[in-house]
N, C-alpha and C positions, 0 to 999 in steps of 0.2 A: 560148826559142822552140822549139816542137815541130815537127819535120818532119811534114807532112801531105800525103798523096797523095789527091786528091779527084776522083772521076769519077762521071759520071751525075747524075741529078736525081731527087728524089722525085716520084712520080706518084700519081694517085688510087688505082691498084691497089696501090701500095707506098708508103704515106705515111711510114713510119719509115725513116730512114737506117740504113745498116749501118756499124758502127764495128769495124774489124778491129784486134786487138791481138796482136802477135807474141810469140814465145817467146825463150828464152835464145839468145844469140849472133847473133840475127837483127835485122832492122829492117823498115820498111814495105815494102821491095822484095820480100819473100817473098810478099806478097799481090798485088803488082802484076804478078807473073809471069803469073798466069792469072785469079785471082779477081775483081779489080776490074773488068776489062773485061767478064768474063762477067756479073756482076751489073748493071753499068751498061747493058749492051746489052739487059737484060731489065726495064728500068724502075725500077731501084733507084738511089739515091745510095749509092755505095760509098766509104768513107773509111778509109784506113789511116794509123795514126800510128807514128812511131818514138819509143819511150820515151826519156827524157833520156839523153844520152851514147851514143845508138844512132843509126846512120845519120847524118843531118844535123841531128839535134836537139842543141841546146846544153845545157850544164850549168854551174852555178857551183861545182860540187864535184867532187872526183876520182871517177871511175867506181867505184872500189873501195868508196866510202862510200855509194853509192846504195842505198836500202833498198826493200823491197817497198812500204812506205808511200809512198815517193817516187813509185814507179810507179803506185800507186793514185791519187795526186794528178794524175799526167799523164793518166790515163784520165778522171778527173773533169773536168779542164780541157778535154780534147778533146770530151767529151760535152756540156758546158755551152756550147760554142761552136756547136753544131749547132742548127738551127731547131726540131727536135723530139727527143724522147727516142729514142735509137738502140737498135736491136737490136745486141747485142755478139756478135762472133764472135772467139773467142780460142783460141790454140794454146799448149800446153806451159806454160812459165812464165807466159805471158800469161793462161792459164786460172786459174792460182793467183791472180794479181793481180786478175783479174776477179771471182773468187769473193769476195775481200776487198772489192772495190768494191761488189758487189751487196748487201753487208750493210747499206749505208746508202743505196743508190740503186735504185729500182725501174725496170727497163727493160721494154719490151714483151716481150722474149724474149732468150734467150742460147743460143749454140751453143758447147760446149766440145769442141775437137778435140784428141785425144791430150793431154789436159790433165794437168798435175800434180795429184795427188789432194788432197783436203782433209786427208788424214791426213799429208801431208808427203812429202818426197822422199828420206828417208834410205835406204830400201830400194833405190831406183833408183840412188842414189849408190854404195852398196855393191856393187851388181851391176856397175856401170861400173868400179869399182876392182878387182874380182876379174878382170875381163877384161883390164884394162890398168893394173896397179898402178904401174909406173914412170911412165908417161905422166900418169896422174891425179895422182900425188904431185907430180910436177914442175909440173903446171898449177896446183896449189894452194899451191905454195911458191915456188920460184925462178923459175918461168916465168910464162906468161900463162894465164888461165882458158880461152882459146880453144884452147890446145894440146891439150886433150882431144879436140877434133874437127878439128884443124888440118891433117890430111892427107886425101886421098881415101879411103884405107882406113879411117881412124878415123871419118870422117864417114859412110861407108857403114855401118859397124858400129853407129853410134848413131842415125843420122837417116834412113837409107834401107833399102830391102829389097834382096835380092841381085839382083833382076831390073831394078833401075833403071839406065838407060843411064849409062855413065861420064861422058858430057858433062853430064848433069844434076848429078851429084855434084860434078864439078870446078868447075862454074860456081857452085854453092852455096858450096864451100870458099873460093873467091876472094872471096866477099862476107861471110863470117862475121867476127865481131869479138869482142873480149873481153867478158865479162860481169862484173857486179859480184860480187866475192867475198862481200860482205855479204849481198846478195840470195840468193845460192846457200846460204849458211849459214842464213839465215832460213827458207828453204823446207825445210831439213832439220830445224832445231831450234827455230825461232821460233814465234810466235803463228800458229796455224793458222786457216783459214777456219771459220766457224760456220754450217753449212748451215741451222740452225734460224732464222737471221736473214734468210734469203734468200727473197723472195716471187716473184721473177721465174721464169717458166716456162723450163726448161732442157732442151736436147737434148744428149746426150752421145754423141760419135762416137769410135771407136777403130780402130786398124789391127792386123790379125792379126800382121803381122811387125814390130811396134814393139818395139824392144829398150830403149827408154827407160822406158816404162811398160807393165806386163804387162796382159793381158786382165783378170786378177783385180783389178788396181788401177783399171782403167777401170770395171769392174762396181761396185767399191766407190764410186767417184765417182757413178755413176748412182744407186746405192741411196741415197746420202746426200741426193740431190735427188728421191727418190721417182719415178724413171723407169727405163726400160730402155735399155741402151746399144745402139748399132748399130755393127757391125764391118765393115770393108772388107778383103777378101783381097788378097794380092800387093801389100801396101802397108806402108811403114815409117812412122816417126814423122812425117816432114815431109809430111803428107797433102796440103797445098796445092801441093806441088812434084812429087809423084810422078806418073808417067804416068797413073794412075787418078784424078787430081784432079777430073775432070769428074763422075764418079759422086758424089763427095762434095758438090760444088757443087749438083748436081741434087737431092740428098737434102735439102739445106738449103732450097732453093726450095720443094720439096714441103711440108716441115714448116711453113715460114712461111706458105705458102698455106692450109694447114689452120687456121692461127691468124688468118687475115684480114690477113696482113702481106705 
């Protein structure tokens, strides 16, 4: 059973539900902090899921063996349980999963926020290793995968910008959890998304101070889907939790409005 946080209702103005897909180390709570209420109050049905073994979602297998294909199955299950085909809003690893999902599922629209690029995450992993070689090595060997972001200083370095209030960072750290080692390896070395198989209209959003994925990587993602990225200043990787989250949410509303959604 997947954990689902479901708020609001579809309306005539917004007939397609929004399905929010979280990234590495997170679960549905990261959308519930701001985004779900924001969109529900504006006439959307806003649904966030926790992928298997994340949050309160169950799993019949060890977390370390959960694959990107397993996560794609979770998104498919969640989408199929809705009354209409959803708009997908996905962050980070969730963006990688969603790109794979959209190879076989046509959604009305998709928003990729600070998404892992279709080219894979090896470069991002190497950057993280160069900044914190001992911590990253331990996280991927004797320790837990969450150790890479398991303190406020590490989380700020990877997930937030320098201006984010410490209370936001520490609250996030308290909620982070281990990620599947298999899924992490697959994003670096495995089967990559094929943008040529995706027919869904996609908006690509990035953060200027994101240390997980560079602006060039966000631009490459946008180019792969024949669009232009939009960047937000004074914002790190966790765009839905940063103090500037409202500007991101408002931009999503505007873009969906232009598409009649």
